[in-house]
C-alpha positions in Angstrom: -9.9 150.5 -49.1 -10.8 147.0 -48.2 -13.5 145.2 -50.2 -16.7 143.8 -48.7 -18.4 140.5 -49.1 -22.0 140.5 -48.0 -23.2 137.0 -46.9 -26.3 138.3 -45.0 -29.9 137.3 -45.8 -29.6 134.0 -47.5 -28.6 130.7 -45.9 -24.9 130.1 -46.1 -23.8 127.3 -48.4 -21.9 124.3 -47.1 -18.3 123.1 -47.4 -16.4 124.0 -50.5 -19.2 126.2 -51.8 -18.7 128.5 -48.8 -14.9 128.4 -49.0 -15.2 129.5 -52.6 -17.0 132.7 -51.6 -14.1 133.7 -49.2 -11.0 135.7 -50.2 -7.7 133.9 -50.7 -4.4 134.9 -52.2 -3.2 133.3 -55.4 -0.2 131.1 -54.6 0.6 128.6 -57.4 3.2 126.3 -55.8 2.8 123.8 -58.7 4.0 126.5 -61.3 6.9 127.4 -59.0 7.8 123.7 -58.7 9.0 123.6 -62.3 11.3 126.5 -61.7 12.9 125.1 -58.6 13.4 121.6 -60.0 16.6 122.4 -61.9 18.0 124.4 -58.9 17.4 121.5 -56.6 19.1 119.0 -59.0 22.0 121.4 -59.6 22.6 121.4 -55.8 22.4 117.6 -55.8 25.2 117.4 -58.5 27.4 120.3 -57.7 26.9 120.9 -54.0 28.6 123.9 -52.4 29.7 125.2 -55.8 26.1 125.5 -56.8 25.1 127.2 -53.5 27.8 129.8 -54.0 26.7 130.5 -57.6 23.1 131.0 -56.5 24.1 133.3 -53.7 25.7 135.6 -56.3 22.7 135.2 -58.7 19.9 135.7 -56.3 21.4 137.5 -53.3 24.1 139.6 -55.0 26.9 138.3 -52.8 30.2 136.6 -53.6 30.9 133.8 -51.1 33.9 131.7 -50.5 32.1 129.4 -48.1 28.4 129.0 -47.1 29.0 127.7 -43.5 28.9 130.6 -41.1 32.1 130.7 -38.9 31.6 130.3 -35.2 33.3 133.6 -34.5 30.7 135.4 -36.7 27.9 133.9 -34.6 29.6 135.0 -31.4 30.3 138.5 -32.7 26.6 138.9 -33.7 25.6 138.1 -30.1 28.1 140.5 -28.7 26.8 143.3 -30.9 23.2 142.7 -30.2 21.4 145.6 -28.5 20.6 144.8 -24.9 16.8 145.4 -25.3 16.7 143.1 -28.3 18.6 140.4 -26.4 16.3 140.7 -23.4 13.3 140.4 -25.7 14.7 137.3 -27.5 15.6 135.7 -24.2 12.1 136.2 -22.8 10.6 134.8 -26.0 12.8 131.7 -25.8 11.9 131.3 -22.1 8.2 131.4 -22.7 8.4 129.2 -25.8 10.3 126.6 -23.7 7.6 126.6 -21.0 4.9 125.8 -23.5 6.8 123.4 -25.7 8.3 121.4 -22.8 4.8 120.6 -21.7 4.1 119.0 -25.1 6.6 116.2 -24.5 5.1 112.8 -25.0 5.6 109.9 -22.5 6.1 106.3 -23.4 3.0 104.3 -22.6 2.3 100.6 -22.4 -1.2 99.1 -22.9 -2.0 95.6 -21.8 -4.4 94.4 -24.5 -4.8 90.9 -23.0 -2.9 89.0 -20.4 0.5 88.4 -21.9 -0.1 90.8 -24.8 1.1 94.4 -24.7 1.6 97.3 -27.1 4.0 100.1 -26.1 4.1 103.4 -27.9 7.4 105.1 -27.6 8.3 108.5 -29.0 11.6 109.0 -30.9 12.8 112.3 -32.2 14.1 112.6 -35.8 17.9 112.5 -35.8 18.7 115.7 -37.8 16.6 118.7 -38.7 17.3 121.6 -41.1 15.6 124.9 -40.1 14.9 127.8 -42.4 14.7 131.4 -41.4 13.6 133.9 -44.1 15.6 137.0 -44.9 13.8 138.8 -47.7 11.5 141.8 -47.0 11.9 141.3 -43.2 14.2 139.5 -40.9 12.7 137.0 -38.5 14.8 136.0 -35.5 11.5 135.0 -33.9 11.2 132.3 -36.5 14.5 130.9 -35.4 13.1 130.6 -31.9 9.8 129.0 -33.1 11.6 126.3 -35.1 14.5 125.6 -32.8 12.8 125.4 -29.4 10.3 122.6 -30.3 13.0 120.7 -32.0 15.3 121.0 -29.0 12.5 120.1 -26.6 11.7 117.1 -28.7 15.2 115.9 -28.2 16.6 116.4 -31.8 20.3 116.1 -31.4 21.5 117.6 -34.7 20.0 121.0 -35.7 21.3 123.2 -38.5 19.8 126.5 -39.8 19.9 128.2 -43.1 19.1 131.9 -43.8 19.8 134.0 -46.9 23.2 135.8 -47.2 22.8 139.6 -46.8 24.9 141.8 -49.0 24.9 144.6 -46.4 26.3 142.2 -43.9 29.2 140.8 -45.8 27.4 137.8 -47.2 26.4 136.5 -43.8 22.8 136.1 -42.6 21.4 139.0 -40.7 23.2 139.5 -37.4 20.0 139.3 -35.4 19.4 135.8 -36.9 22.9 134.8 -35.9 22.5 136.2 -32.4 19.2 134.3 -32.0 21.1 131.1 -33.0 23.8 131.9 -30.4 21.2 132.3 -27.7 19.6 129.0 -28.6 22.9 127.1 -28.9 22.5 126.5 -32.6 26.1 126.7 -34.0 25.6 125.0 -37.4 24.4 127.9 -39.6 24.6 128.3 -43.4 24.3 131.4 -45.5 21.9 129.9 -48.0 18.5 131.0 -49.0 15.5 129.9 -51.0 14.9 126.5 -52.7 18.7 125.8 -52.7 18.7 125.8 -48.9 16.0 123.1 -48.9 18.0 121.2 -51.5 21.1 121.5 -49.4 19.3 119.9 -46.4 17.7 117.2 -48.5 20.8 116.0 -50.4 23.6 117.2 -48.2 26.9 118.7 -49.5 30.5 117.5 -49.3 33.7 119.2 -48.3 35.1 120.6 -45.0 32.2 122.9 -44.6 29.7 120.5 -46.1 26.2 120.1 -44.7 25.1 116.5 -43.8 21.6 115.6 -45.1 18.7 116.2 -42.8 15.7 114.0 -42.1 13.3 117.0 -41.9 13.1 120.6 -43.0 10.9 123.2 -41.2 10.4 126.9 -41.3 8.5 129.5 -43.3 9.6 131.0 -46.6 8.5 132.3 -49.9 6.9 130.4 -52.7 10.3 129.0 -53.9 10.9 127.5 -50.4 7.3 126.1 -50.4 7.9 124.6 -53.9 11.2 123.0 -52.9 9.5 121.4 -49.9 6.9 119.9 -52.2 9.6 118.7 -54.5 11.4 116.8 -51.7 8.3 115.5 -49.9 8.9 111.8 -49.4 12.7 112.2 -49.3 12.5 114.4 -46.2 9.8 115.3 -43.8 8.4 118.9 -43.9 6.3 121.0 -41.6 4.0 122.6 -44.2 4.1 124.4 -47.6 3.7 127.8 -46.0 1.8 130.3 -48.1 1.2 134.0 -47.6 0.4 134.9 -44.0 -3.2 135.6 -43.0 -5.4 136.9 -40.2 -9.1 136.5 -39.7 -10.9 138.5 -37.0 -14.4 137.4 -35.9 -15.9 140.5 -34.2 -19.2 141.9 -33.1 -20.4 145.4 -32.0 -18.4 145.1 -28.7 -15.1 145.1 -30.6 -12.9 148.2 -30.6 -12.4 149.3 -34.2 -9.0 150.8 -33.3 -7.8 147.3 -32.2 -9.3 145.5 -35.2 -7.8 147.9 -37.7 -4.4 147.8 -36.0 -4.4 144.0 -36.1 -5.4 143.8 -39.8 -2.6 146.3 -40.7 0.0 144.3 -38.6 -0.6 141.3 -40.7 -0.7 143.2 -44.0 2.8 144.6 -43.3 4.4 141.2 -43.9 3.8 140.9 -47.6 1.7 142.3 -50.4 0.0 138.9 -50.6 -0.8 138.8 -46.9 -4.5 138.3 -46.1 -6.5 140.4 -43.7 -10.1 139.3 -43.2 -12.7 140.8 -40.8 -15.9 138.7 -40.3 -18.6 140.6 -38.5 -22.3 141.0 -38.0 -22.0 144.7 -37.3 -22.1 147.1 -40.2 -21.3 149.9 -37.7 -18.1 148.1 -36.7 -17.2 147.4 -40.4 -17.6 151.1 -41.2 -15.6 152.2 -38.2 -12.8 149.8 -39.0 -12.7 151.0 -42.6 -12.5 154.6 -41.4 -9.8 153.7 -38.9 -7.5 152.1 -41.4 -6.5 155.2 -43.2 -5.0 157.2 -40.3 -3.3 154.1 -38.9 -1.7 153.3 -42.3 -0.5 156.8 -42.7 1.3 156.6 -39.4 3.3 153.4 -40.2 5.9 152.1 -42.7 5.8 149.6 -45.6 2.7 151.3 -46.9 3.0 151.3 -50.6 5.0 148.1 -51.1 3.2 145.9 -48.6 0.2 147.2 -46.6 -1.9 148.9 -49.3 -1.4 146.0 -51.8 -2.3 143.5 -49.1 -5.4 145.2 -47.9 -6.7 146.1 -51.4 -5.9 142.7 -52.9 -8.4 139.9 -53.6 -7.1 138.0 -50.5 -8.5 140.6 -48.0 -12.1 141.6 -47.3 -14.7 142.5 -44.7 -17.2 139.7 -44.6 -20.7 140.7 -43.3 -22.8 137.9 -41.7 -26.1 137.7 -40.0 -24.8 136.7 -36.6 -22.0 135.1 -34.6 -23.2 131.6 -35.4 -22.9 132.4 -39.1 -19.5 134.1 -38.5 -18.3 130.9 -36.9 -19.3 128.9 -39.9 -17.4 131.4 -42.1 -14.2 131.3 -40.1 -14.3 127.5 -39.9 -14.6 127.4 -43.7 -11.8 129.9 -44.0 -9.4 128.0 -41.7 -7.2 131.0 -40.8 -3.6 130.8 -39.9 -4.3 133.3 -37.1 -7.9 133.8 -35.8 -8.8 136.6 -33.4 -12.1 136.4 -31.5 -13.2 139.9 -30.5 -16.8 139.4 -29.4 -18.9 139.4 -26.2 -18.0 136.2 -24.2 -15.0 135.7 -26.5 -13.8 132.6 -24.6 -17.0 130.7 -25.2 -17.1 131.7 -28.9 -13.4 130.6 -29.3 -14.3 127.2 -27.8 -16.6 126.6 -30.7 -14.0 127.2 -33.4 -12.9 124.0 -35.1 -10.5 125.2 -37.8 -7.6 127.7 -37.1 -3.9 127.5 -36.8 -4.0 129.5 -33.5 -6.8 131.3 -31.8 -6.4 134.6 -30.0 -9.1 135.3 -27.4 -10.4 138.8 -26.5 -9.0 142.3 -26.9 -5.7 141.6 -25.0 -4.5 138.7 -27.0 -3.4 140.1 -30.4 -1.6 138.1 -33.0 1.5 140.1 -32.4 1.7 138.6 -28.9 1.7 135.1 -30.5 4.3 136.2 -33.0 6.8 136.9 -30.2 6.0 136.3 -26.6 2.9 134.4 -25.9 4.8 131.1 -25.7 2.7 129.6 -28.5 4.3 128.7 -31.9 3.9 131.1 -34.8 4.8 128.5 -37.6 1.2 127.8 -38.5 -0.8 126.3 -41.4 -1.9 128.8 -44.1 -4.1 128.7 -47.2 -7.0 126.9 -45.4 -4.7 124.0 -44.3 -5.7 124.6 -40.7 -8.8 122.5 -41.6 -6.5 119.4 -41.6 -3.1 120.4 -40.3 -1.5 121.8 -37.1 1.1 124.3 -36.3 4.7 123.4 -35.5 5.1 121.7 -32.1 7.3 119.2 -30.2 5.1 116.5 -31.8 6.2 117.6 -35.3 9.7 116.3 -34.5 8.7 113.0 -32.9 7.8 109.7 -34.4 5.6 107.3 -32.6 6.7 103.7 -32.7 4.6 100.8 -31.6 6.3 97.9 -29.8 4.3 94.7 -29.9 5.1 92.0 -27.3 2.8 88.9 -27.1 3.4 85.7 -25.2 2.8 82.2 -26.7 -0.4 81.9 -24.9 -1.7 85.4 -25.9 -0.9 84.7 -29.6 -2.6 81.2 -29.3 -5.7 82.8 -28.0 -6.2 85.1 -31.0 -4.7 82.8 -33.7 -8.1 81.8 -35.2 -9.1 85.5 -35.7 -5.8 86.3 -37.4 -6.2 83.3 -39.7 -9.8 84.2 -40.4 -9.0 87.8 -41.4 -6.0 86.7 -43.5 -8.2 84.3 -45.5 -10.9 87.0 -45.8 -8.2 89.2 -47.5 -6.9 86.3 -49.6 -3.5 86.5 -47.9 -3.1 82.9 -46.7 0.6 83.3 -46.0 -0.3 85.8 -43.3 -2.3 83.1 -41.5 0.4 80.5 -42.2 2.9 82.6 -40.4 0.9 82.2 -37.3 0.0 78.6 -37.8 3.6 77.6 -38.2 4.4 78.7 -34.6 2.0 76.1 -33.2 2.9 73.1 -35.5 -0.3 73.6 -37.6 -0.1 72.3 -41.1 0.9 75.1 -43.5 1.2 75.0 -47.4 4.3 73.2 -48.5 4.7 71.0 -45.4 
């Protein structure tokens, strides 16, 4: 079912040459950008009227307003099944433990006597969060976006999620219930690129949405394209592509576990990537054999799992050893990376590129999706080679405060002037000279 790439025998290439050998989904954000551009500009000019029109066109619902009434949010929480509520509350509790520990403290460094630089951390003022509502509903993504923003100290948080025809044009009730548990009461029934445009430009009227400084949250290619369109106007977390898992495993791994974890990621989307990197042909064969009965016993087979596992983005990659396997997974830069090897902790410590690492047989990606306390909004498409997952830090801005006395400035003036002249920026040096009565141009 799943294809194989055999990298044994010859020396592995370096850098981009190795990345080019590895499977990856096609995800052309640039092409999508041209299609979302008119949608974004329509929202800019027509505001809520455009949002209502797109809800009918894309979601098949007729709305009178896009802001979700407070009573609908409260009703969703009242109707939530007790077991689901308990699970969401535990997920929130664990996420708060981890993200609260990420808070940054203001720090002052004395560079010289009389000269200090203080770094203070200031949260962005307003954030728009996006929770998908297409093939699946993700209340867990509400948690993963809202908790770090709240722990960072963001005071204005709004959330958008697509309107659902079967729920009277409201976002899915579990999404609304998660918002209620988190204290997020500004919610909009808006999906796709138009939701990002709403946050970027803002809308007028009694139910209007004030513009946000930043938009975060996973979504489809249209959401990713809209984020690219507005980069520079607003901050974004990442242009999230199709989800992916890589498993680095040796002969000690349980093929039942590995197969289950590959399938669990494949059920997200037909473009989801599932990659096994192993030095054991026996394990590869066993995992291949194990896939069929496990797939037969689950749902979303024909529309998601089979297309994902048989697509060009998924493969079993054979390598000569764990050292070579580490080179492969570092080149791949997986969103989720599982280490199922002997001495998994030591192997995991050597990984440089991954959105999140799951160590050993008892730390599956599913745990991180919901209840590990870690964040599941992670870089995809190899972006883990240079980017991080969502955290408290994502919502903070570091500001340097420079405070020098007259004496401290005088002590370094000659260096400032020398460097200014070396860069042919004499006015920079003059700005310092003027403070000490030195002759400056024009005097």
